[in-house]
N, C-alpha and C positions, 0 to 999 in steps of 0.2 A: 613322657618325653620332656626333655628340658629345652625350652626355647630361650636362647640366650641372646644376647641381644644387646649387650653393652660391652664395648671394649674401648680403651683409650690408651694408646701406647706412649703418649707424650705427657700424660698427667697422672700423678699418683695422689690418692686421697687417704691419709692416715686417720683423719678425723671423720666423724659422722657414722651412721649406722653401717653394719656389715654388708647390707644388701646393695650398697652402692659400689662395692668392690667385687662381689660375687652374687650373681642373680640367684635368688632362692628357688626352691621347688615347692610348689603348692599343689597338693594332690587334686587331680581333676581340673587343674587350671593351667593355662599358658600364661607365663609371666614375662612382661616386657619392661625394661628400664630405659628411660630416656634421659638425655643430658642436654643442658642448655646454659648459655652465658648471656649476660646483659648488663647494661649500665646500672640497673637496679634489680630488685627482686621480681618486680612485675615482668620486665623484659626477659629475665632469665627463666621465669616460670613458663612464659608463653613459648620460648625456644625449646624448653624441655618437653612440653606437651606436643609440639610439632614433631620433635625427634621421635617420641614414642609412637606417634601415629605413623610415622614413616616406617618404623620397624614392623608394626602390625601390617602395614600395607605390603611390605616385602614378603611377609608370610602369605598374604592373600593373593599376591601377584598383581596388585594394582595400587595406584596412588589414591590415598583416602584423606590426605591432610586437609585439602581444601573443602572436603565434604563434611568432616566431623570436628574440625578444630574448634569452631565456635561453640558447639554443644559441649565438648569436653572441658573447655575453659569455664563455661557458665555453670555446668552441673556436676563436673567431675566424673562424668560417665558418658557412654555412647550406647543408647538403648538398642539401636539396630544390631550392634555387635555383642551386646551383653557384657561390655567391658566397663570397668570402673577403676578409679584411682584408689589404691589401698595405702599408699604412703608417699611422702615427698620430703625432700631435705633441701634447704636453701642456706647458703653460707656466703660470707664475703670473700672475694678473691682479690688478686692484685689490681685488676682494672675494673672492678665492679662486683657483681654477684654471680654465683653459679648455682644451678639448681638440678636436682635429680628428682625424677618422678617414677613411681612403680605402678604399673597397671596390670590387672589380671582379667582374663576372660575365660569362660568355660572352654576346655579343649574340644568338647563336642561341637560347640558353636563354631570354633575355628575350622574344624574339619568340614562341617556342613557348608560353611561359606566359601571355603578356599577354592574348590573346584569350579562351581558354577560362576562365582564372582570373577574368578580368574579368566575363565573362558569368555565370559561376557565382556570383560574389560579388554581382553586380547582382540576379540571380534570388533569392538567399537574402535579400538586404536587402529586396526587395519583399515576400517572404513574411512577413518579420518585421513590416514596416510594415502589411501587411494584417491580421495577427493583432492588432497594437496598435490599429488602427482598430476592429476588431471588439470589442476589450476596452473601448474608450471607449464604443462604442454600447451594449454590455451594461451598463456602469456607469450610463449615463444612464437605462436602463430598470430600474434597481435589481436587476439580475441579477448580483450581486457574485461568486458562485462561478463563473459563466460568464466573468466578467472575469478572475479568477485563472487559469482554465484557458487562456484565450487568451494571457495574458502568459507562462505557463509554456511554451506551445507556441512562442512567440517565443524564449524562452530556450533551448529545445531546439534550435531552428534556429541560434541564434547560436553554440552550442557545436559545430556541425557543420562550420564552416569560416569563412574570412575574410568580412567584410562591408565595404561601402563607407561605412557611417555609423558613426563611432566611438561615437556615443551609444547604439548598440545592443550594447554590450559585455555579456557574461554577468553581470558584477557589477551593472551598472546595471539590467538587467532583473530580476534576482533581488531587488534593492531594491524595485522596483515591486510585484512579487508579494507581498513581505512587507508592504509598506505597505497594500495592499488587504486582505490577510489580517488584519492587526493591527486593522483597523476593523470586523471582524465579531464580533458577540457572540451567543452562544447562551444562552437562558434556558429554564426549565421551568415549566410550570403544573401544579399538583398533580394527580396522577392517582390511579387505583385499581388495586390489584394491580400487574401488570407493565405497565400501560398508562399513558401520559403524553403530554402535548402539549409539543412543542418549538418555540420561536420563535427566528427568526434575524433580527437587525437590523443595520443599519450605524450605528455609534456615532460618526459624524463629522458635524459641522455642527449647526445649531440644532435641527433635527428629526432624529429617528432613524428613517429610513424602513425598512419591512420589506423583507427580501430575497425577491424573487419567484423561484420556481424554484430556490431554493437547495438545493444538494446536501449532505445530512447523512448520516453513516454511524453506525449504532448497533452497538455491540459488546457481547456478553454471553456468558455461560458456558452450555454445554449438555452433555448426555451423549451419547457416541457409541454405536455398536451394542453395545459390550461394557460399558457403564456407566462408562467413563472420562470425566473432565471435559476439555472442549476449548473453545476460543474460537470463536465464530461471529460473523458480522456481516451487516448488511443495509443497502443504501442507501435513502435516503428523499429526497423532493423537496418543498419547501415550496410552499404555494399562494400566490396573489397577496398574501395578508395576512401572509406570512412564517411561517406556522404549519404544522405537520404532526403528526399523531397517531401515536405508536408503539403498536401493538397486538400483543400476544403471539399469534403464529400458529404458532410452532414448538413442538410438544408436548414436545420434548426440552430445552427451555430450563429450567434449574434453577428450582425453586419459590421460592427466596430468594437474592437476590444484588443486583447492580447492573448497570445499563445505562449505558454510556459513549457520549455523543454528541459527535461532532466534525465539523468541516468536512470534506467528502469530496472528495478530490483523486485523480485517476486514478493508480492504482498503476503502470500501464504507462508513463505519462508521467514519473513520478518516477524509475522504474527507468532509462528512457532517458537522463534528465538525469544521474543518478548515474554511469552507465556512461561518459559523455563528460567529466564535470567532474572536477577534482581531488578527492582524498579529503577528506571533511568539508565539501564545498561547500554541501550542503543542510542541514547541522546546525541552523543558525539557523531555517530555514524549518520543519523538522520539530519543533523545540522550540516554535515558535509554534503549530503545529497542536495539539500536546499540551496546552500551557498554556491554550488556548482551549476545551478540552473541558469538558463538564459531566457530572456523575454523578448518576444517579437510583437510589436504593436502594428495593427493592421486596420484597414478600412476597405470593406467590400462594397462596391457601389451597386452591385446587383446587375440584372440583365435588362431591366426596363428603366428608362429615364423617368424619374418621378414627376418632373414638370410636364412631361409629354404623355402622361398616363392618367386616365380617368377610370374610377371604379364605382360601380353601383351594386348595392346589396339589397335584394328584395326578399321579404319573408311572406309566407302564405299560411293562413290558418287551416284547420282540418277540412273546412268547406271550400278551400281553394281561393278564398278572398285575400286580397292584399292586406297584410298586417303592417301598416306603416310605422307603428310604435313598438315593434317587437324587440328592438335593441340589437338586432343582428349586425347592422352596419357599425354600431359603436364597438361591439365585441370584436369584429373583424379588424377594425382600425387599431384598437388597443393592442391586439396580439401582434400585428405587424410592427407597431411602435416599440413594444417590449423586446422584439428581436432586432431592433435597430434598422428595420427596413422602412424606407420612406424618407421624409413624410409624403404619403400618397393622398390624393384627393378622393376620399371615400364618402359617397352620399347614399341616401336611401333610393332604391330602384322603384320605378313605376312601370306597370304593365302586367298583362296576364300571361305572357309567354316570353321566350328569349328574344324574339324579333322586336316585340313592343318595348321591352326593357332596354335593348340596345339602341333602338331608334330614339327613345326619349333621352338616353344618356348622351347620344351624339348631338341632339338638339340643345341640351344644357351645356355641353362642353365640346364645341365644334373644333375641327382641325387638330385633333390629338393624334399622336403617333400610335397609341395603343388604347384599347378599350377593354376593360375587364368587367364581366358581370357575374354575380353570384346569386343564384336563386335557391332558396331554402323552403321546403314545404313540410308540414306536419303530416305524416302518413299513417300514424297509428296512435291509439290512446288506450290505456288500461288503468284500472284502479283496484285496490284491495288493501285491507288492513289499515285504512285511513291514509294510504299513500297513493299518489297519482303519478302515472308514468306517461311519457310521450316519446315517440320516435320521429326524428327529422332526417330527411334525405336532401342532399344538396348537389348542385352541379356548378362548377366554376369554369368559365369560358374566356379565352383571351382572343381578341380580334385586332388585326393590324389596319390602321387607317380606315378606309371606307369598305373594306372587305366584309362580306356577309358569312364567310366561312372561318370558323375558329381555327387558330393555329394550335391551340391546346384546349383540351377538355378534361376535367378531373371530377369524378363522382365520389361522394363519401356519405357517411351517415353518422348520426350520434343519437344518444338517448338522454332524456332529462327526467327529473323527478321533483316532487314537491308535496307539501301538505295540502295544496289545493290544485285544481286543474290549471289555473292561471300560472301558478309557480312552476308546474311541470312544463307547460308550454314555453314559458320564458327561459327556463333552464335548457330545454332542448334547442331553442334558437341560438342561445349563447354557445352551447357545446358544439353545435354544427358549424357556427361561424368560426370558432377557434380551430376546429379540426380542418376546415377548408383553408384557413389562413396558414396553418402549419404546412399543409401539403403544397400551398402556393409559393412558399418561400424559395423553392428551387427554380421557380419560373419567373419570379418578379425581379 
């Protein structure tokens, strides 16, 4: 079968090899001839290579120029297709140079690739078209973040293999996603403490409609189980009026800092696109995400007045004796400080039971609005393989004024380890104090 593939009704070439005027037959091979023009031989050559790949793609039923052009230019062949350049001709023209290139590939390879590649490209193209239809529908309903999600899913598909519609190139789809993202604006309505209302609008057109069901991600700093600062985030969705209220529900959120709100895009989807695209492909999109963020500075004063609250922390060794130098009070105070809670007056507790510790605390700090006591006791010890372990149990109680009945009680436990018994006990006291402090953040 003759695959022909070059025709030009407006140009005639009397010079040059015969194959530029009539595509030859090569037994067992499909032959394609491409033509290109340019300001010099290099541009003309690249244009001809692009053209010949376009003709091969027409036979396969999908666009392959963007997939194989670089390989063909560099090596003169496309290994996946079994195609190779067998001849080329470049000559000067009226406004630069023109170039012909002849490529052949085994007919058997063409037949094998044609049906499955074509069906795969058709299926991929239809999926992209379906995503874009969904994007348009979401946009008409003012669901702009759903629109961006659909376009990015189309982009992810376009990076997965050839398509039959050249308008569905990764670059064009990324431009669409960036266009939709660029038109979204976040704003804040004054809040109290760490709570604030966020509004999402589309800033295109005469009216700025609110974005319904818009996905927003809130990022903030919190303390982990050991009092270290770490970033946390939570997704939020706007109501039909484009607004959503951020309310502090995480007790480990630091008491003073800022919350950063930005358009929320699926991290899994972005990761998939980055894995398939060239390095830096999403840089512009990610920069738009960051530049569109809004920052809310807050200060959460907490529930208890720091100047009107006294705290005592008492530690007890495995025999039930008061361990005044166990370091639990210092660990408890340090954790609260790292979370921005306080400053509270934290001292070492004295007494064998709750009543005694509370009584002594009231004697040391009279007329306080609130009294907090934390008692930590070592309840178990083990050792093996040169390592010592200890378990500590704790109870935190909060009392109002002169009351003997706690308004809050929280029990917890923690474990410690060390190369010596003393290290294990010290580690258990520290861990128990930090665990109790973390749990107490929602109460203090």
